C-alpha positions in Angstrom: 9.4 23.2 22.1 11.9 20.9 23.9 10.4 18.1 26.0 11.9 16.1 28.8 11.4 12.4 29.0 10.4 10.2 31.9 10.7 6.4 31.8 7.6 4.5 32.8 8.1 1.6 35.2 6.7 -1.5 33.5 7.7 -4.7 31.8 7.7 -3.2 28.3 10.1 -0.4 29.2 7.7 2.2 27.8 8.7 5.8 27.2 6.5 8.8 28.3 7.1 12.3 27.2 6.1 15.2 29.4 6.5 19.0 29.2 10.0 20.2 30.1 10.9 21.6 33.5 10.1 25.3 33.5 7.5 25.0 30.8 4.5 27.2 31.2 1.9 25.5 33.5 -1.2 24.0 31.8 -4.2 26.3 31.8 -7.3 25.3 33.9 -9.1 24.3 30.7 -7.8 21.3 28.8 -5.2 22.1 26.1 -6.0 21.8 22.5 -8.8 23.6 20.6 -10.8 25.0 23.6 -13.8 23.2 22.3 -14.8 21.7 25.6 -15.3 18.0 25.1 -15.3 18.2 21.4 -12.2 17.1 19.6 -10.7 16.1 16.3 -9.1 12.6 16.2 -7.0 11.3 13.3 -4.9 8.4 12.2 -2.1 8.7 9.6 0.3 6.1 8.2 2.8 8.7 7.1 5.6 6.3 5.9 8.4 7.9 7.9 10.0 4.5 8.1 13.5 4.1 7.0 15.7 1.2 5.8 18.3 1.4 8.5 18.4 2.1 12.2 19.4 5.7 12.9 18.4 7.0 9.5 15.2 8.6 10.7 17.0 10.5 13.4 19.5 11.7 10.8 16.7 12.7 8.4 14.8 14.6 11.1 17.9 16.3 12.6 17.6 19.2 10.1 14.4 21.0 9.0 15.2 20.2 5.3 13.8 16.7 4.7 11.2 17.0 1.9 9.0 14.1 3.0 9.0 15.1 6.6 8.0 18.7 5.7 5.1 17.4 3.5 3.7 15.0 6.1 4.0 17.7 8.7 2.0 20.0 6.6 -0.7 17.4 6.1 -1.0 17.1 9.9 -1.0 20.9 10.2 -3.8 21.3 7.6 -5.9 18.7 9.4 -4.9 20.0 12.9 -6.1 17.0 15.0 -6.1 17.1 18.7 -5.1 13.5 19.0 -3.3 11.6 16.1 -1.8 8.2 15.8 1.2 8.0 13.5 1.9 4.6 11.9 5.2 3.7 10.2 7.3 6.0 12.4 10.4 4.1 13.4 10.7 3.6 17.1 13.9 5.1 18.5 14.7 4.5 22.2 14.6 7.7 24.2 12.1 9.3 21.9 14.7 11.2 20.0 12.9 10.9 16.6 9.6 12.1 18.0 11.2 15.2 19.5 13.0 16.0 16.3 9.8 15.7 14.3 8.0 18.0 16.6 10.8 20.6 17.0 11.9 20.7 13.3 8.7 20.0 11.4 5.4 20.2 13.3 6.2 23.3 15.2 7.4 25.1 12.0 4.8 26.4 9.6 4.9 25.0 6.0 3.5 26.8 3.0 1.2 29.0 5.0 -0.1 26.2 7.3 0.1 27.1 11.0 2.5 25.3 13.3 1.0 22.7 15.5 2.1 21.9 19.1 1.7 18.5 20.7 2.9 18.8 24.2 2.2 15.1 24.9 3.5 12.0 23.1 3.7 8.3 23.7 6.1 5.9 22.1 7.0 2.3 23.0 8.9 -0.6 21.5 7.6 -2.5 18.5 7.8 -6.2 17.6 9.1 -5.3 14.2 12.6 -6.4 13.5 13.0 -8.1 16.9 14.6 -11.5 16.2 12.5 -14.5 17.1 15.3 -17.1 16.9 13.1 -19.3 14.7 12.6 -19.9 10.9 9.1 -18.4 10.9 8.8 -18.2 7.1 10.1 -21.8 6.7 12.7 -20.9 4.1 15.4 -23.1 5.7 17.3 -20.3 7.4 16.9 -18.3 10.6 17.3 -14.5 10.4 16.2 -11.5 8.5 13.0 -9.4 8.6 10.6 -12.2 7.9 11.8 -14.3 10.9 11.3 -11.4 13.3 8.4 -11.2 15.7 7.0 -8.6 13.2 8.4 -8.0 9.8 11.2 -5.5 10.0 14.9 -5.0 9.0 15.8 -3.7 12.4 14.1 -3.4 15.8 11.4 -0.7 15.8 11.1 -0.2 12.0 7.5 0.7 11.2 6.8 1.7 14.8 4.1 4.1 15.9 3.5 7.3 17.9 0.5 8.9 19.7 0.6 12.7 19.7 -1.9 14.7 21.8 -2.8 18.2 22.8 -4.4 16.7 25.9 -2.6 15.1 28.8 -1.7 11.4 28.4 -2.1 9.3 31.6 1.2 7.7 31.3 0.9 5.6 34.5 -2.2 4.0 33.2 -1.0 3.0 29.7 -1.4 -0.6 28.8 0.7 -2.3 26.1 0.3 -5.8 24.7 3.5 -6.3 22.7 4.3 -9.7 24.3 0.8 -11.2 24.2 1.1 -14.7 22.6 -1.1 -15.5 19.6 -1.8 -19.0 20.9 -3.4 -17.5 24.1 -6.3 -16.0 22.1 -9.2 -18.6 22.4 -10.5 -19.7 19.0 -7.6 -18.1 17.1 -6.9 -18.8 13.5 -3.2 -19.4 13.9 -2.0 -21.9 11.2 -0.8 -24.7 13.3 0.3 -26.7 10.3 2.8 -23.9 9.4 4.2 -23.1 12.8 5.9 -25.8 14.9 4.8 -26.2 18.6 8.0 -24.5 19.7 7.3 -21.5 17.4 3.7 -21.3 18.6 5.0 -21.1 22.2 6.9 -17.8 21.4 4.9 -16.3 18.6 3.4 -12.9 19.5 0.1 -11.8 18.2 0.9 -8.2 17.5 3.1 -7.6 14.5 4.0 -4.1 16.0 2.1 -3.7 19.3 -1.3 -2.9 20.7 -1.6 0.1 23.0 -4.3 1.4 25.3 -3.3 5.0 25.8 -5.7 6.9 28.2 -6.0 10.6 27.5 -7.6 13.2 29.8 -10.2 15.3 27.9 -11.8 17.8 30.2 -12.8 15.7 33.2 -13.2 12.5 31.2 -10.8 9.8 30.1 -10.6 8.7 26.4 -8.8 5.4 25.7 -6.8 5.6 22.5 -6.6 2.1 21.2 -3.7 2.1 18.7 -2.4 -0.7 16.5 -1.1 -1.5 13.0 -1.8 -5.1 12.0 0.3 -6.9 9.5 -0.7 -6.8 5.8 -2.7 -9.9 4.8 -0.2 -10.7 2.0 3.4 -11.7 1.5 2.7 -15.3 2.4 1.4 -18.4 0.7 -1.6 -20.8 0.8 -1.3 -21.1 4.6 -2.3 -17.4 4.8 -0.3 -16.8 7.9 -0.3 -13.1 7.5 -4.0 -12.9 6.6 -4.8 -15.0 9.7 -2.6 -12.9 11.9 -4.2 -9.7 10.6 -7.6 -11.1 11.4 -6.7 -11.9 15.0 -4.8 -8.6 15.5 -8.1 -6.9 14.6 -10.1 -9.3 16.7 -8.0 -8.3 19.7 -9.6 -4.9 19.9 -13.1 -6.3 19.2 -12.7 -8.6 22.2 -11.0 -5.9 24.3 -14.0 -3.5 24.1 -16.8 -6.1 24.3 -18.0 -7.1 27.8 -17.4 -10.8 28.5 -15.0 -11.2 25.6 -11.6 -10.0 26.9 -11.0 -11.9 30.1 -8.2 -13.9 28.4 -6.2 -10.7 27.6 -3.1 -9.9 29.6 -0.9 -6.8 29.2 2.9 -6.5 29.3 2.7 -5.7 33.1 0.7 -8.8 33.8 -2.7 -7.2 34.3 -5.6 -9.1 32.8 -8.9 -8.3 31.2 -10.4 -5.9 28.7 -11.7 -2.4 28.8 -14.4 -1.4 31.4 -17.6 -1.0 29.4 -18.2 2.4 31.0 -15.0 3.8 29.4 -15.0 5.8 26.2 -12.6 4.8 23.5 -11.3 5.5 20.0 -9.7 2.8 17.8 -7.1 4.2 15.5 -4.7 2.8 13.0 -3.8 1.3 9.6 -5.6 -2.0 9.9 -4.6 -3.3 6.5 -8.1 -4.6 5.9 -10.8 -3.4 3.6 -14.5 -4.3 4.2 -15.0 -5.6 0.6 -11.8 -5.8 -1.4 -8.2 -6.9 -1.1 -6.7 -10.0 0.4 -8.1 -9.9 4.0 -9.1 -13.1 5.8 -12.9 -13.4 5.7 -14.6 -10.8 7.9 -11.4 -9.3 9.4 -12.4 -5.7 9.6 -16.1 -6.4 10.1 -15.1 -7.7 13.6 -14.9 -3.9 14.4 -17.3 -2.4 11.9 -20.2 -4.7 12.9 -19.5 -4.5 16.6 -22.5 -2.9 18.4 -20.3 -0.9 20.7 -18.4 0.8 17.9 -19.4 3.7 15.7 -17.9 4.1 12.2 -17.9 7.7 11.0 -17.3 6.5 7.4 -14.9 9.2 6.4 -14.9 10.1 2.6 -13.1 12.2 0.1 -13.6 13.3 -3.5 -9.9 12.7 -4.3 -10.3 9.0 -3.7 -13.2 8.8 -6.2 -11.2 10.7 -8.8 -8.1 8.5 -8.3 -10.0 5.3 -8.7 -11.6 6.5 -11.9 -8.3 7.8 -13.4 -6.2 4.9 -12.3 -8.6 2.1 -13.4 -7.1 -1.4 -13.2 -8.2 -3.3 -10.1 -10.3 -0.3 -9.0 -12.8 -1.0 -11.7 -13.8 -4.4 -10.3 -13.9 -3.3 -6.6 -17.2 -3.9 -4.7 -16.5 -1.1 -2.2 -17.4 2.5 -2.9 -14.1 4.3 -3.7 -15.1 7.4 -1.7 -14.2 5.5 1.4 -10.7 4.6 0.2 -7.8 5.7 2.4 -4.7 4.3 0.6 -3.4 4.5 -3.0 -2.1 1.1 -3.8 -0.9 -0.6 -7.0 -3.5 -0.3 -9.8 -3.0 -3.9 -11.0 -3.6 -5.4 -7.5 -5.0 -4.8 -5.0 -6.1 -1.3 -6.1 -7.0 1.5 -3.8 -8.5 0.4 -0.5 -10.0 1.5 2.8 -7.5 0.4 5.4 -7.1 3.3 7.8 -9.8 3.8 10.5 -11.0 6.2 13.2 -13.7 4.2 15.1 -15.4 5.3 18.3 -17.4 4.0 21.3 -21.0 5.1 21.6 -20.0 7.7 24.2 -19.3 10.0 21.2 -21.4 11.9 18.7 -19.8 12.1 15.3 -20.0 15.7 13.9 -17.9 15.3 10.8 -15.3 13.1 9.2 -13.1 13.1 6.1 -10.1 11.6 4.4 -7.3 14.1 3.4 -7.3 13.2 -0.3 -7.6 16.4 -2.4 -8.7 16.2 -6.1 -6.0 17.1 -8.6 -7.4 20.6 -9.2 -6.9 21.4 -5.5 -3.7 23.2 -4.7 -3.2 20.8 -1.7 -3.0 17.9 -4.1 0.7 18.4 -4.1 0.7 16.9 -0.6 -0.7 13.5 -1.8 0.1 13.4 -5.5 0.7 10.3 -7.5 3.3 7.6 -7.3 6.1 8.1 -6.2 4.2 10.0 -3.5 5.6 13.1 -1.8 4.2 11.9 1.5 2.7 8.4 1.8 0.6 5.9 -0.1 -1.9 6.3 2.8 -4.0 9.3 3.6 -4.7 11.0 6.9 -8.2 10.2 8.2 -9.9 12.4 10.7 -13.2 12.7 12.6 -14.7 15.5 14.7 -16.6 14.1 17.7 -18.2 15.3 20.8 -17.8 13.3 24.0 -21.3 13.1 25.5 
């Protein structure tokens, strides 16, 4: 299905994708699964990032890329109504998103039914955007580690929201340019970053998005992000601290009285109205018990009284932890909640990918797409080097009350 594009008018130069002219009009009922106000929501770090600008477009321009076929099949098997894709390189004009839909998602794979997402949202990412400063303090300026978010080119490791339900493009808020120093009580390492660097350093390593989606007669705010891994630094823990505050951003955004300091890329201030329903999606690079996270990072969301955690599980994660051993044997967390298959020596497998909901929802079911080795679908997750990603798709079935 070919989709036209309409540029949104705002400071961040966002891109909205809408049905092409001449496409069949939307039915009176909302698109998707015809389940009224029940829907399946998912997050998936599918590792469709590439090492050079333009490479993802090249890989998706034909229907023959093995990894793209495999991650598309995972999405088809789960069949979410709304899904956030992490590590999908941002390409201006939305070309990569269109190619992925046309050549992969809308083509059945190995008996899985095609899936159609008429609505998509993409926007620029801080990754790979030069800061002009020596942010890693190695004595030189330039390269991925001196960008506003780590990346070898602008947009690497970007993200996409796909939806079977209409996206309210005029109401999207992005927070790409929000400065870390402007978060009250932040844990920014001021001994590491100079005053001049603090004045330009953005909080989000990619971006934070509030993407409103129309579900029936209601609006669901999809809060999407991908905080930096809390590693690849030194004793100053600059990435661990940034990960903590990137996570805190959403905790403040959804908590009444906490988000008044927040401003978006269009200059509007404040957090989310407490009457609004929301879902927080993404790879947050933080496990509740294990790994290198700054103290309490993900608990800022998991312990928030306004947030419901479906606690998705899988049998495959339990099997993987047992067979791989290593760091997994000393973990405090229950492996059934793991969502990523990381190095066995350290940090081991972790829970880092989340679908979290406001209390406007009732959770009906939830799972991590991580089959056991005897399952025929294990070929879609496999072992290193993975046919898809080191992360697993996480989904939840919910009903909007």
